[in-house]
matplotlib code that plots the C-alpha trace (Angstrom):
import matplotlib.pyplot as plt

x = [80.6, 78.7, 75.2, 73.5, 70.0, 69.0, 69.8, 68.6, 65.2, 65.0, 66.1, 63.6, 60.7, 61.9, 62.0, 58.6, 57.1, 58.9, 57.6, 54.0, 54.0, 55.6, 53.1, 50.1, 51.2, 52.1, 48.3, 47.2, 48.0, 48.2, 49.4, 46.6, 45.3, 46.8, 44.7, 46.0, 43.7, 45.3, 42.6, 43.1, 41.2, 39.5, 38.9, 39.0, 35.2, 34.3, 33.6, 31.0, 33.6, 34.8, 31.3, 29.9, 26.2, 25.6, 27.5, 27.0, 30.2, 29.0, 31.8, 34.7, 33.1, 32.9, 36.4, 37.6, 35.6, 37.0, 40.6, 43.2, 42.5, 45.4, 43.9, 46.9, 49.3, 50.2, 50.7, 54.1, 53.1, 49.9, 50.0, 49.0, 52.0, 54.7, 52.5, 51.9, 55.7, 56.5, 54.0, 55.5, 59.2, 58.8, 60.8, 60.0, 59.5, 62.6, 64.6, 62.9, 63.4, 59.7, 58.5, 56.9, 58.8, 55.7, 57.2, 54.0, 51.7, 51.2, 48.7, 48.1, 45.4, 47.5, 49.6, 52.9, 56.2, 57.0, 60.6, 62.0, 60.4, 60.9, 64.3, 64.9, 67.1, 64.2, 62.8, 59.0, 56.4, 55.2, 58.7, 59.1, 55.7, 56.5, 59.4, 56.9, 54.9, 52.2, 50.6, 50.0, 47.8, 47.5, 44.1, 43.6, 46.0, 49.6, 52.8, 56.3, 57.3, 56.7, 59.8, 60.3, 62.8, 60.2]
y = [-36.4, -37.0, -38.5, -40.1, -39.0, -42.6, -42.6, -39.1, -39.9, -43.1, -41.3, -38.6, -41.2, -43.1, -40.0, -38.9, -42.4, -42.5, -39.0, -39.9, -43.2, -41.7, -38.9, -41.2, -44.1, -41.7, -41.1, -44.8, -48.2, -49.9, -48.7, -47.1, -48.4, -46.4, -46.0, -43.9, -43.2, -41.9, -41.2, -40.0, -36.9, -36.4, -32.8, -31.4, -30.9, -34.3, -35.9, -35.1, -34.4, -31.4, -30.0, -31.7, -32.1, -33.4, -36.7, -39.1, -40.5, -41.7, -44.3, -42.0, -39.2, -41.5, -42.7, -39.0, -37.9, -40.8, -40.5, -38.0, -36.1, -34.4, -31.9, -29.8, -31.4, -31.6, -34.5, -35.1, -35.5, -34.9, -38.5, -41.5, -43.8, -41.4, -39.8, -43.2, -44.0, -40.7, -41.6, -45.1, -43.8, -40.4, -39.0, -36.8, -38.6, -37.3, -38.6, -42.0, -42.6, -42.8, -39.6, -38.1, -36.1, -33.8, -33.4, -33.7, -31.3, -29.0, -31.0, -34.6, -35.5, -35.8, -39.1, -38.5, -40.4, -42.3, -42.7, -45.4, -47.1, -47.7, -49.4, -52.4, -50.4, -48.0, -48.4, -48.4, -47.3, -50.8, -52.0, -49.3, -50.1, -53.8, -52.9, -51.6, -54.8, -53.5, -55.4, -53.6, -54.1, -52.0, -52.1, -50.8, -50.4, -50.6, -51.0, -50.0, -48.9, -49.4, -51.4, -55.1, -54.9, -53.1]
z = [50.4, 47.1, 47.6, 44.6, 43.7, 44.2, 47.9, 48.4, 47.1, 49.1, 52.3, 51.7, 51.3, 54.3, 56.4, 55.3, 56.1, 59.5, 60.5, 59.3, 61.2, 64.3, 64.5, 63.9, 66.2, 69.1, 69.4, 69.0, 70.5, 67.1, 63.7, 61.6, 58.2, 55.3, 52.2, 49.4, 46.4, 43.3, 40.6, 37.1, 36.0, 39.3, 40.2, 43.7, 43.9, 42.4, 45.8, 48.5, 51.3, 49.2, 48.8, 45.6, 46.2, 42.6, 42.9, 46.0, 47.4, 50.8, 51.3, 50.3, 52.4, 55.6, 55.1, 54.8, 57.9, 60.0, 59.0, 57.9, 54.7, 52.8, 50.4, 49.3, 46.9, 43.2, 41.0, 39.7, 36.0, 34.1, 32.9, 35.2, 34.8, 35.8, 38.5, 40.1, 39.9, 41.7, 44.4, 44.8, 44.8, 46.5, 43.6, 40.6, 37.4, 35.8, 38.8, 39.0, 35.3, 34.2, 32.5, 29.6, 27.0, 26.3, 22.7, 20.8, 22.8, 25.7, 27.5, 29.0, 26.6, 23.5, 23.2, 24.8, 24.4, 27.5, 28.7, 30.8, 33.7, 37.4, 37.8, 40.1, 42.5, 43.4, 46.9, 46.6, 49.2, 49.8, 50.6, 53.2, 54.7, 54.8, 57.0, 59.4, 59.3, 56.9, 54.2, 50.9, 47.9, 44.8, 43.0, 39.6, 36.5, 37.2, 35.2, 35.8, 32.3, 28.6, 27.8, 28.0, 31.0, 33.1]

ax = plt.figure().add_subplot(projection="3d")
ax.plot(x, y, z, "-o")
ax.set_aspect("equal")
plt.show()
């Protein structure tokens, strides 16, 4: 059987969320709070929990010490918008339709040409969490694409 990349990406994201929630809730009587922080231009050593003594980040450090901290990952794109879209869909930017061409430069600091946006058929992380009775909120900049239809 042929499986579209849309359904494969959604299935993978659903499986990941299911396994994460199953693992966490098996140890607790109620579902945990989930806080995901995606920050542009933050280096690994920019917060106290990772050993930075020059910048004080006591609230982030406390949250990290009391919860689960995932420190080994890569962002899906050097630009913020496609990276956020990848986090929200569980799919690489080239597969979710929102990516940069990198036609003008070799780094993320030179203006890039953005292609597409998140299509309405994509299943987003907050939608999956809602199915598990979670409430979600996005704080900060957010857009789904640079074209009118997005």
